[in-house]
C-alpha positions in Angstrom: 189.8 129.1 -27.4 188.7 132.7 -27.3 191.3 135.4 -27.8 189.3 138.3 -26.4 187.0 138.7 -23.3 184.6 141.6 -23.0 185.3 144.1 -20.3 183.6 143.5 -16.9 182.1 140.1 -17.9 180.3 139.1 -14.7 179.7 135.4 -13.9 178.5 133.7 -10.7 179.5 130.3 -9.4 179.7 128.7 -5.9 181.9 130.6 -3.5 183.5 128.0 -1.3 186.4 129.8 0.3 186.1 133.5 1.3 188.4 136.3 0.2 189.1 138.4 -2.9 191.5 137.2 -5.6 192.8 139.6 -8.2 195.3 138.6 -10.9 195.9 137.0 -14.3 194.8 133.5 -15.2 196.9 130.4 -15.3 194.9 127.8 -17.3 195.8 124.3 -16.2 193.1 122.3 -18.0 194.9 119.4 -19.4 192.6 116.4 -19.0 193.3 112.9 -20.2 191.5 111.8 -23.3 190.2 108.2 -23.0 190.1 105.9 -26.0 187.8 103.0 -25.1 188.5 100.1 -27.4 188.3 96.4 -27.7 191.5 94.4 -27.3 192.6 90.9 -28.6 192.6 88.0 -26.2 196.4 88.0 -26.4 196.5 91.6 -25.0 194.5 90.9 -21.9 197.5 89.9 -19.8 199.4 93.0 -20.8 196.4 95.3 -20.0 196.0 93.7 -16.6 199.7 94.3 -15.9 199.4 97.9 -17.2 196.5 98.6 -14.8 198.3 97.1 -11.9 201.3 99.2 -12.6 199.1 102.3 -12.8 197.7 101.5 -9.3 201.2 101.0 -7.9 202.4 104.3 -9.4 199.3 106.2 -8.2 200.0 104.9 -4.7 203.6 106.0 -4.8 202.6 109.5 -6.0 200.1 109.9 -3.1 202.7 108.7 -0.6 205.2 111.1 -1.9 202.7 114.0 -1.6 201.9 112.9 2.0 205.6 113.1 2.9 205.9 116.5 1.3 203.0 118.1 3.1 203.3 116.3 6.4 205.7 118.9 7.7 203.2 121.7 7.1 201.1 122.2 10.3 198.1 123.8 8.5 197.9 120.7 6.2 198.8 117.9 8.6 195.2 117.6 9.9 194.0 117.0 6.3 196.3 114.1 5.5 193.3 111.8 6.1 192.1 112.9 2.7 195.1 111.4 1.0 194.6 108.2 3.1 191.1 108.1 1.8 192.4 108.2 -1.8 194.9 105.4 -1.0 192.0 103.3 0.3 190.0 104.0 -2.9 192.9 102.6 -4.9 192.4 99.3 -3.0 188.6 99.4 -3.3 187.3 96.1 -4.5 184.7 97.5 -6.8 187.3 99.8 -8.5 190.0 97.1 -8.8 188.0 94.0 -9.5 185.5 95.8 -11.6 188.3 97.2 -13.9 190.0 93.8 -14.1 186.6 92.2 -15.0 186.2 94.7 -17.8 189.7 93.9 -19.1 188.9 90.2 -19.0 185.9 91.1 -21.2 188.4 92.5 -23.7 188.1 96.2 -23.0 191.3 98.2 -22.7 192.4 99.3 -19.2 191.4 102.9 -19.4 188.1 102.0 -21.0 187.3 99.4 -18.3 188.3 101.9 -15.6 186.1 104.6 -17.1 183.1 102.3 -17.0 183.7 101.4 -13.3 184.1 105.1 -12.4 180.7 105.9 -13.9 179.1 103.1 -11.8 180.7 104.5 -8.6 179.6 108.1 -9.5 176.1 106.9 -10.0 176.1 105.4 -6.4 177.1 108.7 -4.9 174.7 110.8 -7.1 171.8 109.0 -5.4 172.9 110.1 -1.9 170.7 113.0 -0.7 173.1 114.5 1.9 175.3 117.1 0.1 178.4 116.4 2.1 178.3 112.7 1.4 177.3 113.2 -2.2 180.4 115.4 -2.6 182.6 112.5 -1.7 182.1 111.5 -5.3 184.8 114.1 -6.1 187.4 111.9 -4.3 186.5 109.0 -6.6 186.9 111.4 -9.5 190.3 112.6 -8.3 191.6 109.0 -7.9 190.1 108.0 -11.3 191.7 111.0 -13.1 195.1 110.2 -11.5 194.9 106.6 -12.8 193.7 107.8 -16.2 196.5 110.2 -16.5 199.0 107.4 -15.9 197.3 105.0 -18.3 197.0 107.6 -21.1 200.5 109.0 -20.6 199.3 112.6 -19.8 201.4 112.5 -16.6 200.9 114.0 -13.2 199.7 117.6 -13.1 201.8 119.7 -10.8 199.9 122.9 -9.7 202.8 123.6 -7.3 205.1 124.5 -10.1 203.2 127.6 -11.3 205.9 130.2 -11.9 204.1 133.4 -11.5 201.4 134.9 -9.2 198.1 134.1 -10.8 194.6 132.8 -10.4 194.4 129.1 -11.3 191.6 128.0 -13.6 190.9 124.3 -14.1 188.1 121.9 -15.0 188.6 120.4 -11.5 191.3 120.3 -8.9 191.9 117.3 -6.7 192.7 117.6 -3.0 196.3 116.4 -3.6 196.8 119.2 -6.2 195.3 121.8 -3.8 197.6 120.6 -1.0 200.6 121.3 -3.3 199.6 124.9 -4.1 202.2 127.5 -3.4 200.2 130.1 -1.4 202.6 132.8 -2.4 201.9 132.1 -6.1 198.3 131.0 -6.2 196.0 134.0 -5.6 192.8 132.0 -5.9 191.3 129.4 -8.1 188.2 128.8 -10.2 186.9 125.5 -11.5 184.2 124.1 -13.8 183.2 121.4 -11.3 183.0 121.2 -7.5 180.7 121.9 -4.6 180.7 123.6 -1.2 181.6 120.5 0.8 184.2 118.9 -1.5 187.5 118.1 0.1 189.1 120.6 -2.3 186.8 123.3 -1.0 187.6 122.4 2.6 191.3 122.6 1.9 191.0 126.0 0.1 189.4 127.3 3.3 192.2 125.8 5.4 194.8 127.4 3.1 192.9 130.7 3.0 192.8 130.6 -0.7 189.8 132.4 -2.3 187.9 129.9 -4.5 184.9 129.7 -6.7 183.7 126.4 -8.1 180.9 124.9 -10.1 181.4 127.5 -13.0 180.6 124.7 -15.6 182.3 126.4 -18.6 185.0 128.8 -17.2 187.8 126.8 -18.8 186.3 127.5 -22.3 185.9 131.2 -21.6 189.3 132.2 -20.5 192.9 131.9 -21.6 196.3 132.4 -20.0 197.0 135.9 -18.6 193.4 137.3 -19.0 192.8 139.5 -15.9 190.2 138.2 -13.4 188.7 139.1 -10.1 187.0 136.5 -7.9 185.0 136.9 -4.7 185.1 133.6 -2.8 182.3 134.7 -0.5 179.7 135.6 -3.0 180.9 133.4 -5.9 181.2 136.4 -8.2 183.8 136.1 -11.0 184.6 139.1 -13.2 186.6 138.6 -16.4 188.7 141.5 -17.7 187.7 144.0 -15.0 187.6 147.7 -15.8 189.7 150.2 -13.9 186.7 151.1 -11.8 185.9 147.5 -11.0 189.5 146.8 -10.2 189.7 149.7 -7.7 186.4 148.7 -6.1 187.5 145.1 -5.5 191.0 146.1 -4.4 189.3 148.1 -1.6 187.1 145.1 -0.8 190.1 142.9 -0.6 191.9 145.3 1.9 188.7 145.5 4.0 188.2 141.8 4.1 191.8 141.1 5.1 191.6 143.6 7.9 188.4 142.0 9.2 190.0 138.5 9.0 192.9 139.6 11.2 190.4 141.1 13.6 188.6 137.7 14.0 191.3 136.3 16.3 190.2 138.9 18.9 186.8 137.2 19.2 188.1 133.6 19.6 187.9 133.4 23.4 184.9 135.7 23.9 181.5 134.2 24.7 178.8 134.1 22.0 176.4 136.7 23.5 174.4 139.5 22.0 174.6 143.1 23.3 171.5 142.5 25.4 173.2 139.4 27.0 171.3 136.7 25.2 173.6 133.6 24.7 173.4 131.7 21.4 175.6 128.6 21.4 177.8 128.3 18.3 178.7 124.7 17.5 180.4 122.8 14.7 179.2 120.3 12.3 181.3 117.2 12.1 181.8 114.3 9.6 184.9 112.4 10.8 187.0 112.3 13.9 189.9 114.2 12.4 187.7 117.2 11.9 187.4 117.7 15.7 190.6 119.8 15.5 188.8 122.4 13.4 186.0 122.5 16.0 188.5 123.2 18.8 190.6 125.6 16.7 187.7 127.9 16.1 186.4 127.7 19.7 183.1 126.1 18.8 181.0 125.1 21.8 180.8 121.4 21.0 179.3 119.6 18.1 175.8 120.4 17.0 175.7 117.8 14.3 177.8 114.7 14.0 177.0 112.8 10.8 177.5 109.1 11.5 177.2 108.1 7.8 180.9 107.9 7.2 181.2 104.9 9.5 178.9 103.0 7.2 179.9 104.1 3.7 182.4 102.0 1.7 181.8 98.9 3.8 180.7 95.5 2.6 178.8 95.3 5.9 177.7 97.8 8.6 180.1 98.7 11.5 179.5 96.6 14.6 178.7 98.1 18.0 182.2 98.1 19.4 183.6 100.0 16.4 180.9 102.6 16.6 181.3 102.9 20.4 185.1 103.5 20.0 184.5 106.0 17.2 181.9 108.0 19.2 184.0 108.0 22.4 187.1 109.2 20.5 185.1 112.3 19.4 183.3 112.9 22.6 186.5 112.8 24.7 188.2 115.3 22.4 185.7 118.2 23.0 186.5 118.5 26.7 183.0 118.2 28.2 181.2 120.2 25.5 178.0 118.6 24.1 178.1 116.3 21.1 174.9 115.7 19.2 175.0 112.4 17.4 172.6 112.0 14.5 171.5 108.5 13.7 172.1 107.1 10.3 170.7 109.3 7.5 171.1 107.3 4.3 169.4 104.3 2.7 170.8 100.8 3.1 171.6 100.5 -0.6 174.5 102.8 -0.1 176.5 100.4 2.0 175.0 97.0 2.5 174.4 94.7 -0.5 173.2 92.0 1.8 170.1 94.2 2.6 168.9 93.6 -0.9 166.8 96.8 -1.1 165.2 97.6 -4.4 166.3 100.7 -6.3 164.2 103.7 -5.7 163.0 106.2 -8.4 163.2 109.0 -5.8 165.6 108.1 -3.0 165.4 111.6 -1.4 161.8 110.8 -0.5 162.2 107.1 -0.2 163.4 104.6 2.4 166.1 106.7 4.1 167.0 108.2 7.5 164.6 107.3 10.3 162.4 105.4 7.9 165.3 103.1 7.1 166.4 102.8 10.7 162.9 101.8 11.9 162.7 99.1 9.2 166.2 97.8 9.8 165.6 97.3 13.5 168.9 95.4 14.1 171.1 98.1 12.6 169.2 100.8 14.5 169.5 99.0 17.9 173.2 98.4 17.3 173.8 102.1 16.7 171.7 103.2 19.7 173.5 100.8 22.0 176.9 102.3 20.9 175.7 105.9 21.4 174.3 105.1 24.8 177.5 103.5 25.9 179.5 106.5 24.5 177.4 108.8 26.7 179.7 107.8 29.6 182.6 109.5 27.8 181.1 113.0 27.9 178.0 115.0 27.2 176.1 113.2 24.4 172.8 113.9 22.8 170.9 111.7 20.4 169.2 113.2 17.3 166.8 111.4 14.9 166.7 112.6 11.3 163.8 113.2 8.9 161.0 112.9 11.4 157.6 113.6 9.9 155.2 112.4 12.6 154.7 111.8 16.3 154.4 108.0 15.7 157.9 107.9 14.4 159.4 109.6 17.4 157.4 107.4 19.7 158.7 104.4 17.9 162.3 105.6 18.3 161.8 106.3 22.0 160.3 102.9 22.6 163.3 101.2 21.0 165.6 103.4 23.0 163.8 102.5 26.2 164.1 98.8 25.4 167.9 99.2 24.8 168.3 101.1 28.1 166.6 98.1 29.8 169.1 95.7 28.1 172.0 97.7 29.2 170.7 97.9 32.8 170.3 94.1 32.9 173.8 93.7 31.5 175.3 96.2 34.1 176.6 98.5 31.3 176.8 102.2 32.2 175.2 105.0 30.2 173.7 108.4 30.8 170.1 107.7 32.0 169.2 111.4 31.3 170.6 111.6 27.8 168.8 114.3 25.8 166.8 113.2 22.7 166.1 115.5 19.8 164.9 115.5 16.2 165.7 117.1 12.9 163.0 119.4 11.6 163.5 119.1 7.9 160.1 118.2 6.4 157.1 120.4 6.0 155.1 117.9 8.0 157.4 118.3 11.0 156.9 122.1 10.8 153.2 121.8 10.7 153.0 119.6 13.8 156.0 121.2 15.6 153.9 121.9 18.8 153.0 118.2 19.0 156.6 117.0 18.4 157.9 119.5 21.0 156.0 117.6 23.7 158.0 114.4 22.8 161.6 115.6 22.8 164.3 117.7 24.5 165.4 119.7 21.6 164.8 120.6 17.9 167.5 121.0 15.3 166.4 122.6 12.0 168.1 121.1 9.0 167.6 123.9 6.5 169.4 122.2 3.6 166.6 119.6 3.3 163.9 121.8 4.7 164.3 124.4 2.0 164.4 121.7 -0.8 161.3 120.0 0.5 159.3 123.1 1.2 160.1 124.7 -2.2 160.2 121.5 -4.2 163.6 122.4 -5.5 166.6 120.2 -6.0 169.5 122.5 -5.5 171.8 120.0 -7.2 169.8 120.4 -10.4 171.3 123.3 -12.3 168.0 124.0 -14.1 166.1 124.9 -10.9 168.9 125.7 -8.4 168.1 129.4 -8.7 164.8 128.7 -6.9 166.6 127.5 -3.8 166.1 130.5 -1.7 166.8 130.5 2.1 165.0 133.8 2.5 161.8 132.7 0.7 158.8 134.0 2.8 157.6 130.4 3.2 160.9 129.4 4.7 160.9 132.3 7.1 157.4 131.4 8.2 158.4 127.8 8.7 161.4 128.8 10.8 159.3 131.1 12.9 156.6 128.4 13.5 159.3 125.9 14.5 161.1 128.3 16.9 157.8 129.4 18.5 156.8 125.8 19.1 160.1 125.0 20.7 160.2 128.1 22.9 156.6 127.7 24.0 157.4 124.1 25.0 160.5 125.2 26.9 162.9 123.2 24.7 166.1 124.3 22.9 166.0 124.9 19.1 169.2 124.8 17.0 169.9 125.2 13.3 172.4 123.0 11.7 172.0 123.7 8.0 174.2 125.9 5.8 172.0 128.9 6.6 173.4 128.9 10.2 176.9 129.7 9.1 176.0 132.8 7.0 176.8 135.9 9.1 174.4 138.0 7.0 171.5 135.9 8.5 172.7 135.9 12.1 170.5 138.8 13.3 167.3 137.3 11.7 168.1 133.8 13.2 168.6 135.3 16.7 165.4 137.3 16.3 163.5 134.1 15.3 164.4 132.6 18.7 167.1 130.1 17.9 169.2 129.0 21.0 172.1 127.5 19.0 173.6 127.5 15.6 175.8 124.7 14.3 177.9 125.2 11.2 181.2 124.5 9.4 183.7 125.2 12.3 185.5 127.8 10.1 182.4 129.9 10.1 182.1 130.2 13.9 184.5 133.3 14.3 182.6 135.3 11.7 179.2 134.5 13.1 180.4 135.3 16.6 181.8 138.7 15.5 178.3 139.6 14.2 176.5 138.1 17.2 178.4 140.2 19.7 177.4 143.4 17.9 173.7 142.9 17.6 170.8 142.5 20.1 168.0 140.0 20.2 165.5 142.8 20.4 166.7 144.3 17.1 166.6 140.8 15.6 162.9 140.4 16.6 162.1 143.8 15.1 163.8 142.7 11.8 161.9 139.5 11.8 158.6 141.4 12.2 159.6 143.5 9.2 160.6 140.8 6.8 157.6 138.6 7.7 155.4 141.2 6.1 157.3 141.0 2.8 156.1 138.8 -0.1 159.2 138.0 -2.1 162.7 136.6 -1.4 164.2 139.6 -3.2 162.4 142.1 -0.9 163.6 140.1 2.1 167.2 140.1 0.9 167.2 143.8 0.3 165.8 144.6 3.7 168.2 142.3 5.5 171.3 143.5 3.6 170.4 147.2 4.2 169.8 146.5 7.9 173.2 144.8 8.3 175.0 147.4 6.2 173.6 150.2 8.4 174.2 148.4 11.7 177.6 146.9 10.9 179.1 148.8 7.9 182.6 147.7 8.6 181.5 144.1 8.0 178.7 144.3 5.5 179.5 147.4 3.5 180.6 145.3 0.5 178.2 142.4 0.8 176.4 141.3 -2.3 173.4 138.9 -2.2 
């Protein structure tokens, strides 16, 4: 442990919950040390019993936390996360796999550690960031069990006695739920991502947070002063008097603007020249609909259906999917719900499919490629979506389209299913809109051809940027090359929007880029009709949208398209937004 930190030591992580946190560190990095060892045959029974007792205690701990936080309105909607952890404790692979290891004469914590590594490997191969981040839930449950087995005991973040910034290797959702907002000024972790449940909870609790710092726990000690910016991901150790004053002013400005957001909640999302841009929410599970409604999003621009499939020994049947889709559609009060068909490979949920391992799953048999090959599964999902279209305004969206042949194949199958439903006398929306995700370079290049086949485009910038720039943003060695404002990306967005607008179809963006207020004017200038984002981002984007014009956005696009580097583009956009909206962007850092 270091006993001194240089003044104004600047670090950058992943900002996952906006706001400025200023205070001293409380280091809570007490992780269980696992001693994996062989046991005698006579010890097997005792180790099996010890593991079962650990499972039972972990369940009691989680149930107690549920009871404690269930009376807190701002946390009640997140109780499903604890239910998820309780389900993981009953997971067959976790329980049976650990018991199998014990029977092979490995001690309980060693056997559990091996199974956890296998589960993590499964999640690491999932391309979708949100789904991949569910690995953190397995980690949280695993660490809880290991703490019990190793005697470290349950960590209680809620008992921090002084106002401080929490620094930890990782925080579980259960620990985050128990934070005392009056004591925790923010938190920083070595691990974590933007879409982890811990990050989602931090946003709900309005706690500034920066994650993915990798080594922060080895760089600080208790009571070292720190400043964190949960918007930009900047962390400053031992800030100077000048830096402290600067960030105190930023904090005051940010808090004023946050209070002002409520004034925009019920206002329409229109520019100053009266161009309407629909602001919608991205959705993963039914319980998240409350966030969509809370932030006045105009429906759901991306409903990821993968959660219905993950963690099952066999895919969900038509009735289960129909009920799930209807539940969501009925809750949004007539607003549109865009349901994306399955966007993962079959090896993630169905062992009976017997698919071979792939060296590069991100470019392998996934998304629409998998659906077209697994015809039965695809038809079941499409039948369920069509039936759910009687519950409200539903749109169908096909992911990872790279050619006209694929979309024609999808439309042919959809037409056949409509015929089946007609013969069976089952109602559905005969005019249901069909769209595709634009997330491959091929789709951009033939966007005018694809636009003739569908009712709308939705640009998935998360994948589009990775594929266009050949950058895996999950790889720490090349993540710095993941640049949303790269000139190639701007040209790709312009070409896609032009193709959609020329064909008279709507074009939405549902990637992370859509929820960044700094980009709003450029996106409007490019010609996007809708933006779909984390629902919590909607008020901030709406505030910017109502203070800009489409015409000014078009002029800004013309300017940045002439630039040759991401840095140049960033500087121009930031300067433009600072000059136009100084109260919002005066302190922005890119």
